[in-house]
C-alpha positions in Angstrom: 73.1 -125.9 189.5 76.0 -123.9 190.9 74.8 -120.5 192.1 78.1 -119.2 193.5 81.7 -120.2 193.3 84.6 -118.9 195.4 87.8 -118.4 193.5 91.2 -116.9 194.4 91.9 -113.7 192.5 94.7 -111.1 192.1 94.3 -107.4 191.8 96.3 -104.2 192.3 96.5 -102.6 195.7 94.2 -99.7 194.5 91.6 -102.2 193.3 91.7 -104.0 196.7 91.3 -100.7 198.5 88.3 -99.9 196.2 86.7 -103.2 197.0 87.0 -102.6 200.7 85.5 -99.1 200.1 82.6 -100.7 198.3 82.1 -103.0 201.3 81.9 -99.9 203.5 79.4 -98.3 201.0 77.3 -101.5 201.2 77.3 -101.1 205.0 76.1 -97.5 204.5 73.3 -98.8 202.3 72.3 -101.3 205.0 72.4 -98.6 207.7 70.3 -96.3 205.5 67.8 -99.1 204.9 67.4 -99.3 208.7 66.9 -95.6 209.0 64.5 -95.2 206.1 62.4 -98.2 207.3 62.2 -96.6 210.8 61.2 -93.2 209.4 58.7 -94.7 207.1 57.1 -96.7 209.9 56.9 -93.6 212.2 55.2 -91.6 209.4 52.8 -94.2 208.1 52.5 -96.9 210.7 53.3 -99.5 208.0 56.4 -101.3 206.9 58.3 -100.0 203.9 58.0 -102.0 200.7 60.7 -103.0 198.3 59.8 -100.4 195.6 59.6 -97.5 198.1 62.9 -98.5 199.8 64.7 -98.7 196.5 63.3 -95.4 195.4 64.6 -93.7 198.5 68.1 -95.2 198.0 68.4 -94.5 194.3 71.5 -92.5 193.3 72.7 -92.0 196.8 75.8 -94.2 196.8 78.7 -94.5 194.3 77.9 -98.2 193.6 76.2 -100.2 190.8 72.5 -99.9 191.2 71.9 -103.6 191.4 74.5 -103.9 194.2 72.4 -101.4 196.2 69.2 -103.3 195.4 70.9 -106.5 196.6 71.5 -104.9 200.0 67.9 -103.7 200.1 66.6 -107.2 199.3 68.8 -108.7 202.0 67.4 -106.2 204.6 63.8 -106.9 203.5 64.5 -110.7 203.6 65.9 -110.4 207.1 63.0 -108.3 208.3 60.4 -110.7 206.8 62.2 -113.8 208.1 62.2 -112.3 211.6 58.5 -111.5 211.3 57.7 -115.0 210.2 59.8 -116.5 213.1 58.0 -114.3 215.6 54.6 -115.4 214.2 55.7 -119.0 214.8 56.4 -118.2 218.4 60.2 -117.6 218.5 60.2 -114.6 220.8 63.9 -114.3 221.0 64.2 -113.3 217.3 64.8 -109.6 216.7 64.1 -107.5 213.6 67.2 -106.1 211.9 68.6 -103.2 213.9 72.4 -103.4 214.1 74.5 -100.8 212.3 77.2 -102.3 210.1 80.7 -101.1 209.2 81.3 -103.6 206.4 78.8 -105.6 204.3 79.9 -107.8 201.4 79.1 -106.3 198.1 77.1 -108.4 195.7 77.3 -108.0 191.9 74.2 -109.1 189.9 74.5 -110.6 186.4 74.6 -107.1 184.8 77.2 -105.8 187.1 80.2 -107.8 186.0 81.9 -109.3 182.9 84.0 -112.4 182.8 86.5 -112.8 179.9 87.9 -116.1 178.8 91.4 -115.1 179.8 90.3 -114.9 183.5 89.9 -111.1 183.6 86.8 -110.0 185.5 85.4 -106.5 185.3 83.3 -105.4 188.3 81.1 -102.4 187.5 80.8 -99.5 189.9 77.9 -98.0 188.0 77.1 -94.4 187.4 78.0 -91.7 189.9 77.1 -88.0 189.5 76.2 -88.6 185.8 79.5 -90.4 184.9 80.2 -94.1 184.5 82.9 -95.1 186.8 85.8 -97.2 185.6 85.2 -100.8 186.5 87.4 -102.7 188.9 89.6 -105.3 187.3 90.5 -108.6 189.0 92.1 -111.6 187.5 91.7 -115.3 188.3 94.2 -117.9 187.2 91.6 -120.6 186.6 87.8 -120.3 186.2 85.8 -123.2 187.8 85.1 -126.2 185.6 82.1 -125.8 183.3 82.1 -122.1 183.9 81.4 -120.2 180.6 82.6 -116.7 180.2 80.0 -114.0 180.2 80.1 -110.9 178.1 77.4 -108.2 178.3 
């Protein structure tokens, strides 16, 4: 099963700028995960869980909600992997701590639409009560066996 596929795409300059802006927002989400986890641990003495972390990040960033959740999951996975490695005796492994400037944005299945003509709409979700216009990118050729998706 193919889980991801890299394809070349074309887009307007404003769309490219918006994609880079989303990468910066994803980095802000990561940095906020670090900060919220630290505050939670200082207050409770426990690690923050997925539900609580997502609740604290909800509606704070102008991105699709599932893209925000993907960053949260990546943070939690990194933290849990570091914990497991340390339990196995790898003392040089560190928990996530580095602030980021850019972080690749991930779109979950509900966050994008692929049309048969190669047009892909990337959702930016709802911000301040209004649905943002999706970003439009075009691919000249979809990978073999790739069915278009319409939500």
